[in-house]
C-alpha positions as CSV (number, residue, x, y, z in Angstrom):
1,X,83.0,143.8,180.3
2,X,79.6,142.1,180.1
3,X,79.4,139.6,177.3
4,X,77.1,136.6,177.0
5,X,76.9,133.0,178.1
6,X,78.2,130.8,175.3
7,X,80.1,133.7,173.6
8,X,82.5,132.3,171.0
9,X,83.8,133.8,167.7
10,X,83.3,130.3,166.3
11,X,79.6,130.0,167.2
12,X,77.0,129.5,164.5
13,X,74.5,131.6,166.5
14,X,74.8,135.2,165.4
15,X,74.5,136.8,168.9
16,X,77.0,134.5,170.7
17,X,79.4,134.8,167.7
18,X,79.2,138.6,167.7
19,X,79.8,138.6,171.5
20,X,82.8,136.2,171.0
21,X,84.3,138.4,168.3
22,X,83.8,141.4,170.6
23,X,85.7,139.6,173.5
24,X,88.5,138.8,171.1
25,X,88.8,142.4,169.9
26,X,88.8,143.8,173.5
27,X,91.5,141.3,174.6
28,X,93.7,142.5,171.7
29,X,93.5,146.0,173.2
30,X,95.7,144.6,176.0
31,X,94.2,146.4,179.0
32,X,96.3,145.9,182.2
33,X,93.3,144.3,183.9
34,X,90.3,142.9,182.1
35,X,87.3,141.0,183.6
36,X,84.9,139.5,181.1
37,X,81.5,138.4,182.4
38,X,79.5,135.7,180.6
39,X,76.3,135.8,182.5
40,X,73.2,133.7,181.9
41,X,70.0,135.4,180.7
42,X,69.6,138.7,182.6
43,X,66.5,139.8,184.5
44,X,66.1,143.4,183.5
45,X,63.5,145.2,185.5
46,X,61.4,147.7,183.4
47,X,62.5,146.0,180.2
48,X,60.2,146.0,177.2
49,X,61.9,143.1,175.6
50,X,59.2,140.5,175.4
51,X,61.5,137.7,174.2
52,X,63.7,138.1,177.2
53,X,60.8,138.1,179.6
54,X,59.4,134.9,178.0
55,X,62.9,133.3,178.1
56,X,63.4,134.2,181.8
57,X,59.9,132.8,182.7
58,X,60.6,129.5,180.8
59,X,64.0,129.0,182.3
60,X,62.7,129.7,185.8
61,X,60.0,127.0,185.3
62,X,62.7,124.5,184.2
63,X,64.9,125.6,187.2
64,X,62.0,124.8,189.6
65,X,62.0,121.2,188.4
66,X,65.8,121.0,188.6
67,X,66.6,121.5,184.9
68,X,69.0,124.0,183.3
69,X,70.3,125.2,186.6
70,X,73.4,126.6,185.0
71,X,71.1,128.9,183.0
72,X,69.4,130.3,186.1
73,X,68.4,133.9,185.3
74,X,70.5,136.7,187.0
75,X,69.3,140.1,187.9
76,X,71.2,143.1,186.6
77,X,71.7,144.2,190.2
78,X,73.3,140.9,191.1
79,X,75.5,141.1,188.1
80,X,76.6,144.6,189.1
81,X,77.4,143.3,192.6
82,X,79.5,140.5,191.2
83,X,81.4,142.9,189.0
84,X,82.2,145.1,192.0
85,X,83.4,142.1,193.9
86,X,85.6,141.0,191.0
87,X,87.0,144.5,190.6
88,X,88.0,144.5,194.3
89,X,89.7,141.1,194.2
90,X,90.9,140.4,190.6
91,X,94.6,140.6,190.1
92,X,95.0,138.6,186.9
93,X,95.5,140.2,183.6
94,X,92.4,138.7,181.9
95,X,89.7,137.0,184.0
96,X,86.6,135.3,182.6
97,X,83.6,134.9,184.9
98,X,81.2,132.3,183.7
99,X,77.7,131.7,185.3
100,X,79.0,129.6,188.2
101,X,81.7,132.1,189.1
102,X,79.3,135.0,188.9
103,X,76.9,133.3,191.2
104,X,79.8,132.6,193.7
105,X,80.6,136.3,193.6
106,X,77.0,137.2,194.2
107,X,77.0,134.9,197.2
108,X,80.2,136.4,198.6
109,X,78.8,139.9,198.2
110,X,75.7,138.9,200.1
111,X,77.8,137.8,203.0
112,X,79.7,141.1,203.2
C-alpha cells in the first residue's frame, strides 16, 4: 500500500490525517502480509499537478545545499522497484517502509 510521508490519523493536516486513517482501516482488515510505504514526495512523469512539480523542484534545490535530505523526491519507478524488493523479502505481518527504508530498497534493487 502506498500512503504518505507523515501519515497519522492524529495529524492536523488533512492529507496526512486522511492517509493515516486509511492506514489504520487497512490494518484492521488483518491481511496476512501488509507492506505500507510512506514515501517522500513522488516524481510523477507526465503529471499535470503543478503543485507537485513546484514542490519537487523546491525540495531538490534544498537537497543540493544539504537540507531536507529525508524529503528527497522519489520517482514512481523507484518506488515500484522498492515495493517489488519488499514483496520478495518481507516476512513480517505488517511492515512500514519510511523514506530511509525505501531508499535502501531502491539501492538494493540497483545492485541486483
